N, C-alpha and C positions, 0 to 999 in steps of 0.2 A: 364521425365519422359513418353513422347511422342512420343518415340522413343521406349518400351515394346508395345507389343504385347499385348491386355488386357484379356488374359488368363494367362499369364506368371505372375509367384511371387505373392506374400500373396500382404494383403489391403494397400492402404495411408498407416495406422494407423503403422503397421510392416516396411514397407517401410521409413519413416521418421525414425522411431527410430533407424532402421540400419544404416542411413545413419548420425544421431550423434552421434553413438556409435559407428561404427567400428574401427578409427581409436582410438578410446581411447583401445581398445582389444586387438589390435593390440601391442600398442606400450606397454600394460601394459604384454603381452605375450613376446616380446623383454626383458623387465625389470626382468621377472623372470630366463631367460634364462641367461643374462648379471650379474644377483646377486644372482644366485642359490648359493652360495659356501659360500654367508654371511645371505641367509634368509632362508626360508625353500622355497623348489623350485628345478628352475634349468633347465636342458636341456629338458628331459621329459615334467618335470609340462609345461614350458613356450613354447616347439612345440605343445603341444596339446592347449593351449591357443591360438595359431595364428592362427592353423589349427583352432578354432573353429570361428575366425573371419572372416575368407572366407567362413568354411562353414553358417555363417549367410549371407552374402552378396548373396550365391547363395540360398540361401530358402527364401529370402526377395523379392530378384531380377528377380530367375528363372537362368539359366544351362546357359542361354546363358551371361547376365550380370555377371556370375561368374566367365566364365571362360574365360572372356575378361579382369578380372581384374590378375588372373594366369592363364593361360594356363596349358594345360596338358601336352605339351612341357617342358614349362619352369619348373614345378614344377618338373617333374622329373630329370629335369635336376639339381632343388636344391636339389634334394633328392640327388645324385650322387655327388655332391660337399658337402653336410653332411657326407657323408660317406665316401671321399676321407680327408676332413678335419680330421676328427675322427683318421684314420689313419694315417695324416701326422704327427697328433701329437702323439700316440704311438712311430712309426718309431724313430720322431727326439729322443723320449726318448731314443731309444736303441743308435739311435747314438750317442748323446753325453751323457748323462746318463750310457751306459752301459746294462742298462736291458730296456727291454719290456714295456712302459708306465712311464718310472724311469722319475720325476719331477728332470727334471737340471734348471730352473730359478729358482733360490734362490733369496728369498725376507727379508729381514732385519725385526728386531722388531716394527721400526718406522712404517711397514707398516701393522700391524695388522689391521683387519677390514678395510679395504681399498680394491678397485674393484682389485689390482693388487697381493693380498696379497696370494693367493691361487695358484699358479704357470698354474701348464698345466690345471685345472680344469675348468675354465673360454672359454677358448679353443675348452678342450672336451664338453662343456656344448653348445656352439656355431654352434658346427658339429653334436652334438644330437638335438638341437633344429631343425634345418635343416631338418636330419632325420626323425625325427617324426611327424613336422607341415607339408611336404609336402606327406608323405607316408600318412598322417592319409588324406587328403584333397584329395588323389591320390585316395584312399581308396571309399572315399564318393562319389567321381565321377561316378569311375567305380560302386558301386553298386546301385547310383541313375539311373544311363542309362538302367544297368539291369533292373533296377524295372518301367521304362519306355519301354522298349523293352516286357515285358513279360505281360505289365498291356494293352498294346497295343494290341497284340497274342492272350488274353484273351476276349479284347473285339469285336473282329471280331470273335473271336468263337463265342459268345453267338449273335450277329446278326447275322449268319448265323443260327442259333439253334443249336449249337454241344455244348449245356452246360451238362455235365454229371452230374448233381446234381438234 
């Protein structure tokens, strides 16, 4: 923690709790994505939880540490990979099954209520989870950067005596 500037991030208590919980939150999000066809959840809900783990890290430690975990470039690439996975699953259904998003992965009765029991749905959930998780993290980083820029220009205006209020 000595590498962080004194004004970046939140209190030591918040940083300690975040350090303990971030991996569990990320793991829970991945679990929701993978098992979404068997339990409530799926790609969207799991992607939101995954994004929340990175957002919590950014809020607790500051933007520099959050972007060190997942940079904007990596988040953008993973966002695109999620969209490509989703598209590839849909096109594979068209090629192998004859219709867009056709379920061509057959499962028997013995596979009921197991991970591979839903055919294409888990693969689609993985693509959606990547897309939603990284998109929400990118939206958060852009909005936080805009907030910093706007509040910084507002402070400069107030210090020069140009406040309109």
